[in-house]
Backbone as a ProteinNet text record, in pm:
[ID]
protein_1_A
[PRIMARY]
MYRKEKMILASLLATIAVFAVYSLYVYQHYVVPKPEIIHDFSFWGKSFLFLALVMVAAQIIVHIVFAIINKIVTKKDIPVISDEMDKIIELKSLRVSHLIFAGGTFLAIGSQAFGIQQWIMFAKLFSSGFIVTILSDITRISLYRKGL
[TERTIARY]
-1356.1	-1263.9	-1318.2	-1233.3	-1272.8	-1304.3	-1383.8	-1419.3	-1294.4	-1201	-1077.8	-995	-993.1	-922.2	-982.9	-1114.3	-1182.8	-1151.1	-1147.2	-1116.5	-972.5	-880.4	-740.1	-725.7	-796.3	-790.3	-846	-955.8	-1011.5	-912.9	-848	-747.6	-628.1	-586.6	-473.9	-505.4	-622.8	-661.6	-674.8	-726.9	-738.1	-600.1	-507.7	-371.8	-306.5	-318.3	-258.4	-322.3	-454.2	-523.9	-488.1	-489.7	-460.7	-316.1	-223	-82.7	-60.1	-122.5	-105.9	-164.5	-285.2	-350.3	-273.5	-232.1	-158.6	-23.8	47.5	177	162	61.3	35.6	-2	-84	-124.1	-3.3	79	197.1	291.6	310.2	401.3	351.1	223.7	169.9	157.7	123.1	96.5	217.3	318.2	431.8	564.7	588	718.9	730.8	629.3	636.6	653.2	573.2	591.5	721.9	772.8	891.1	979.4	1058.8	1136.4	1238.6	1283.6	1383.2	1323.7	1191.4	1127.4	1167.8	1213.7	1251.2	1373.3	1444.7	1560.6	1522.4	1395.8	1347.5	1297	1360	1322.8	1182.8	1140.8	1006.3	899.7	927.3	835.2	817.2	927.8	920.7	849.1	877.7	812.5	662.3	623.4	481	409	470.6	403.7	393.5	493.9	487.3	381.4	376	275.2	134	116.6	-15.3	-54.5	42.2	13.6	-27.9	39	3.5	-139.3	-175.9	-312.5	-415.4	-385.2	-477	-491.9	-381.5	-386.9	-470.2	-452	-529.2	-678	-709.5	-850	-907.9	-832	-879.6	-904	-814	-831.7	-955.4	-979.2	-1098.7	-1224.3	-1225.3	-1341	-1362.1	-1254.4	-1265.5	-1323	-1275.8	-1327	-1474	-1513.6	-1654.3	-1741.9	-1699.4	-1776.5	-1782.5	-1670.1	-1668.5	-1766.8	-1769	-1860.3	-2006	-2036.3	-2173.5	-2214.6	-2127.2	-2158.4	-2170.4	-2082.2	-2088.2	-2218.9	-2262.2	-2387.6	-2507.2	-2505.6	-2615	-2619.1	-2503.9	-2498.6	-2522.6	-2454.3	-2460.9	-2560	-2609	-2699.2	-2634	-2501.1	-2427.9	-2327.3	-2299.1	-2194.7	-2058	-1958	-1821.1	-1778.1	-1735	-1693.4	-1565.7	-1564.8	-1448.1	-1348	-1387.7	-1300.1	-1203	-1077.4	-978.7	-922.3	-904.5	-854.5	-701.7	-646.4	-500.4	-443	-515.3	-466.5	-455	-554.6	-550	-430.2	-405.7	-293.5	-159.3	-147.2	-22	1.1	-103.7	-91.5	-51.3	-110.6	-75.5	71	116.9	256.7	354.2	319.4	407.5	413.7	301.2	302.6	375.2	364.1	436.5	587.1	629.5	771.7	823.1	746.2	785.2	794.4	694.8	694.6	809.9	842.5	954.4	1086.6	1106.1	1230.4	1244.8	1136.1	1141.9	1162.3	1092.1	1109.3	1248.8	1300.8	1437.6	1536.7	1516.4	1603.7	1591.1	1468.2	1447.4	1506.8	1494.4	1553.4	1705.5	1759.1	1904.3	1954.4	1882.9	1921.7	1909.1	1802.6	1782.6	1893.3	1925.1	2029.3	2166.6	2182.9	2309.8	2340.2	2236	2259.9	2330.4	2310.7	2377	2526.7	2564.1	2706.2	2783.4	2713	2778.6	2762.9	2712.4	2704.2	2591.6	2492.5	2378.4	2291.9	2222.6	2143.7	2045.2	2020.9	1940.3	1794.2	1740.8	1600.1	1575.7	1679.4	1664.4	1639.4	1698.6	1673.5	1524.7	1464.7	1322.8	1236.1	1275.2	1200.3	1207.8	1323.9	1338.1	1255.7	1248.9	1166.5	1018.2	973.1	835.3	804.9	889.7	864.4	876.5	966.9	981.2	853.7	796.8	671.9	557.3	551.7	447.7	465.4	587.3	614.6	585.6	619.5	592.1	442.7	363.9	219.2	163.6	208.2	160.1	201.1	328.9	376.8	320.1	294.3	231.7	91.2	14.7	-119.5	-116.1	-23.9	-10.7	28.2	116.9	156.2	36.5	-42.6	-160.5	-259.8	-282.3	-374.7	-322.8	-193.9	-139.1	-142.6	-117.9	-124.1	-267.2	-364	-503.8	-541	-492.6	-523.1	-461.9	-340.5	-274.3	-334.5	-403.6	-455.2	-357.4	-253.2	-152	-25.8
-1564.9	-1485.7	-1478.2	-1507.8	-1502.4	-1359.3	-1348.9	-1217.4	-1141.9	-1213.6	-1148.6	-1098.2	-1174.2	-1128.6	-999.6	-993.6	-873.7	-754	-778.7	-670.1	-621.6	-715.6	-679	-602.7	-647.4	-579.4	-437.2	-420.9	-286.8	-198.6	-254.9	-181	-143.5	-236.4	-212.1	-99.5	-104.7	0.1	135.9	136.2	261.4	316.9	229.6	273.4	337.6	272.6	327.2	461	466.8	590.6	705.2	679.2	785.2	832.2	739.1	778.1	858.4	815.9	887.7	1028.5	1038.7	1170.2	1260.3	1206.6	1286.7	1332.9	1242.5	1278.5	1385.8	1370.7	1470.4	1605	1601.8	1724.9	1796.4	1722.5	1783	1837.4	1762.6	1807.2	1935.9	1939.2	2056.7	2179.1	2159.9	2274.1	2320.5	2236.4	2274.2	2271	2166.9	2151.7	2237.1	2240.5	2318.6	2467.9	2528	2671.6	2705.9	2612.4	2641.4	2515.7	2490.5	2365.8	2346.7	2454.2	2440.1	2382.8	2365.7	2311.9	2166.6	2096.2	1955.8	1941.7	2050.7	2047.9	2080	2108.5	2145.5	2020.9	1988.2	1868.8	1878.5	1998.3	2011.3	1982.6	2016.3	1983.1	1832.4	1758.1	1612.3	1553	1605.1	1554.7	1578.9	1701	1733	1652.7	1641.9	1569.8	1420.5	1364	1222.4	1197.9	1281.9	1265.8	1282.3	1380.8	1401.6	1284.9	1230.8	1114.2	995.6	975.5	864.9	881.4	1001.3	1026.1	1003.4	1051.2	1034.4	886.1	811.8	668.6	592.4	623.2	555.8	586.9	713.3	751.7	684.1	677.7	614.1	464.6	398.8	255.9	229.7	314.5	299.7	316.3	417.3	442.1	325.6	273.5	161.4	38.8	10	-106.4	-90.4	29.4	53.8	39.7	101.3	91.9	-53.1	-124.1	-264.3	-346.2	-323.4	-397.2	-366.4	-241	-203.1	-267.6	-258.9	-319	-470	-531.1	-675.4	-716.3	-639.7	-668.7	-655.8	-554.6	-534.5	-647.8	-686.3	-786.9	-927.8	-965.9	-1105.1	-1125.9	-1019.4	-1026.8	-1093.5	-1096.8	-1156.6	-1055.5	-1067.6	-984.9	-1043.8	-958.8	-1006.3	-1076.1	-1201.3	-1271.3	-1208.7	-1195.5	-1137.3	-1244.1	-1369.4	-1479.1	-1508.1	-1524.5	-1564.4	-1700	-1785.1	-1918.8	-1920.9	-2040.4	-2055	-2011.6	-2041.6	-2002.6	-1849.8	-1778.5	-1631.9	-1580	-1639.7	-1594.8	-1625.5	-1741.8	-1776.3	-1683.7	-1656.1	-1564.5	-1425.9	-1381.1	-1249.3	-1245.7	-1351.4	-1357.1	-1361.2	-1435.6	-1441.8	-1307.1	-1240.1	-1109	-1006.4	-1021.7	-933.4	-953.4	-1077.2	-1105.9	-1039.9	-1051.3	-989	-838	-778.8	-633.4	-585	-658.1	-618	-625.4	-729.1	-742.1	-630.9	-602.2	-497.8	-360.2	-332.8	-202.5	-187.5	-295.6	-289.5	-261.7	-326.3	-299.9	-157	-106.3	31.9	131.8	104.6	192.1	188.2	69.2	55.5	134.5	126.1	202.5	353.5	393.2	535.6	591	521	568.7	550.7	442.5	419.4	525.5	585.8	692.4	811.5	829.4	939.2	913.1	786.9	752.3	788	795.5	827.7	973.9	1054.7	1198.2	1241.5	1156.8	1193.1	1292.2	1379.1	1482.5	1421.4	1495.1	1442.5	1422.4	1501.1	1485.1	1351.9	1296.3	1167.2	1057.6	1070.8	974.8	973.7	1090.6	1097.8	1042.6	1072.3	1018.7	866.3	811.2	664.7	605.3	673.5	624.3	626	734.2	742.1	627.5	612.5	509.3	369.9	352.1	222.3	185.6	279.6	254	221.5	291.3	265.3	127	93.8	-36.1	-148.8	-129	-230.9	-257.4	-153.2	-169.5	-245.3	-208.6	-273.2	-420.3	-447.7	-585.8	-672.9	-615.2	-690.9	-734.7	-644.6	-679.8	-781.1	-763.8	-858.8	-996.2	-1000.1	-1127.8	-1195.2	-1119.1	-1177	-1230.5	-1156.3	-1202.6	-1331.2	-1334	-1453.7	-1573.6	-1553.5	-1664.2	-1714.5	-1624.1	-1669.7	-1748.5	-1703.7	-1775	-1913.6	-1925	-2055.6	-2145.8	-2087.7	-2164.8	-2167.3	-2091.9	-2065.7	-2041.4
884.2	963.4	1106.2	1201.4	1341.9	1383.4	1489.4	1541.5	1586.8	1647.6	1694.6	1577.3	1468.1	1349	1296	1294.6	1247	1336.3	1467.2	1560.2	1541.3	1523.4	1501.2	1370.1	1266.5	1137.3	1147.2	1219.7	1239.9	1315.9	1415.5	1491.9	1404.3	1320.4	1229.5	1132	1072	977.1	1046.5	1168.1	1243	1276.6	1312.6	1344.4	1222.8	1108.3	985.5	949.8	957.2	920.7	1015.1	1144.5	1242.1	1227.3	1213	1200.3	1072	962.1	835.4	843	895.4	905.2	1000.6	1114.1	1211.6	1154.7	1089.7	1031.6	925.1	840.5	736.4	798.4	901.8	968.8	1029.7	1103	1166.2	1060.4	954.3	848.5	784.1	749.2	679.6	769.3	896.2	983.1	1065.5	1078.5	1162.1	1087.7	1010.9	947.6	822	737.7	613.8	642	731.7	755.5	827.6	906.6	988.1	992.6	887.5	879.2	991.5	1052.2	1158.5	1287.5	1290.8	1410.2	1434.7	1332.1	1351.7	1441.8	1465.1	1554.6	1699.6	1722.8	1855.9	1929	2041.4	2116.1	2174.9	2214.1	2271	2164.8	2039.8	1931.1	1921	1924.3	1914.6	2035.6	2153.4	2273.6	2270.6	2235	2229.6	2121.7	2006.3	1898.6	1930	1997.2	2033.4	2139.7	2241.4	2346.2	2291.6	2204.5	2147.1	2057.3	1981.9	1898.1	1984.4	2096.3	2185.2	2236.7	2276	2323.8	2213.5	2094.3	1982.2	1947.2	1949.1	1917.8	2020.6	2147.9	2252.6	2235.4	2212.8	2193.8	2069.7	1962	1839.3	1860.7	1933.9	1959.4	2045.3	2143.9	2227.8	2143.7	2059.5	1973.2	1877	1817.7	1724.3	1794.5	1915.5	1987.5	2025.2	2062.8	2096.5	1972.4	1862	1737.8	1689.2	1699.1	1658.7	1741.7	1871.6	1959.1	1925.5	1895.8	1859.9	1728.3	1627.5	1497.1	1510	1586.5	1606.4	1673.8	1770.3	1840.6	1746	1660.5	1565.4	1463.2	1411.4	1305.3	1357.5	1465.7	1512.9	1626.3	1685.3	1800.9	1922.1	1925.9	2038.3	2091.4	2220.3	2280.2	2247	2253.3	2234.3	2362.1	2353.2	2475.7	2532.7	2664	2729.7	2772.4	2758	2796.9	2683.7	2719.6	2619.8	2660.4	2561.6	2591	2579	2588.4	2584.9	2451.4	2342.6	2210.7	2200.4	2251.2	2249.3	2327.4	2441.5	2524.6	2459.3	2396.5	2328.4	2208.8	2133.4	2019.7	2068.1	2175.9	2230.9	2274.8	2338.6	2383.4	2266.2	2161.7	2044.6	1973.5	1963.1	1898.7	1985.7	2117.3	2209.5	2195.4	2179	2159.7	2031.5	1923.4	1796.8	1812.8	1878.5	1893.5	1980.8	2085.1	2171.4	2095.7	2018	1941.3	1838.1	1768.8	1666.1	1729.7	1839.5	1903.2	1963.5	2018.6	2071.6	1958.9	1844.8	1729.9	1680.1	1673.7	1630.3	1727.3	1856.3	1957.4	1949.1	1928.4	1913.5	1792.5	1680.4	1561.2	1584.9	1653.6	1679.7	1768.2	1875.8	1965.9	1902.2	1826.7	1758	1654.1	1598	1500.1	1564.9	1694.6	1764.3	1780.8	1785.2	1798.2	1671.8	1560.2	1433.3	1395.6	1486.4	1463.8	1372.2	1351.5	1268.5	1347.4	1276.2	1342.4	1441.7	1549	1658.7	1622.4	1531.7	1496.2	1426.6	1365.9	1299.7	1403.2	1520.9	1627.3	1663.9	1676.2	1710.1	1596.5	1473.7	1359.6	1357.2	1391.3	1396	1508.8	1621.7	1731.8	1694.6	1629.3	1581.9	1486.7	1386.6	1285.9	1345	1439.7	1505	1580.1	1651.4	1722.7	1627.7	1515.2	1415.7	1353.8	1316.2	1254.8	1352.4	1479	1580.9	1591.2	1594.4	1605.2	1485.4	1367.5	1245.2	1242.7	1266.9	1259.6	1370.8	1485.5	1593.8	1553.6	1494.7	1449.5	1335.6	1242.6	1132.1	1184.8	1283.2	1343.9	1408.5	1481	1546.2	1444.3	1337	1233.6	1169.6	1136	1070.6	1165	1293.3	1388.1	1407.1	1405.7	1413.1	1288.2	1172.7	1048.1	1046	1098.9	1104.4	1210.8	1304.2	1415.5	1530.5	1520.6	1623.4	1555.9
[MASK]
++++++++++++++++++++++++++++++++++++++++++++++++++++++++++++++++++++++++++++++++++++++++++++++++++++++++++++++++++++++++++++++++++++++++++++++++++++

C-alpha cells in the first residue's frame, strides 16, 4: 500500500469517527432533551459550523500523527512533491465530489419545492457533505490501487 493510500485511509477513518461521534453527541445532548430544536435554523447553523471546525482540527491532527508515525517507522520524511499521477487522481476525485455534492444540494433544495419540512433540507446537506468526503477518499484510494 502506498504511503498516500495509507494517509487517505487514515483521513477516511478519522472522518467517519469524528462525524459519528459528533452526530451522536449532538443527538443525545440537544435533540433528545428538546426535539423541537431541529426546527431552529440557528441550531443547524451552529452545529454545522462547529462540525466543520472539528473536522478541520481532526484532519490536521491526523496528518501530524501520521507524519510522526511514518517518520518513526520508515525513518523518512513524507515527500511534499506530487507527480502528475497524484494531480490527476486529485482532479478525478474532485470531479466525483463536486458531482455528488451538487446532486445532494439539488435534492436538499428540491425538497423545499415539495413542501417537505425545512430541517430535512439541512439534514440532507449534512449527509451530502459527509457522503462526499467518504466517496472522494474512496475514489482516491481506488485510483491509487489501479495506478490511475
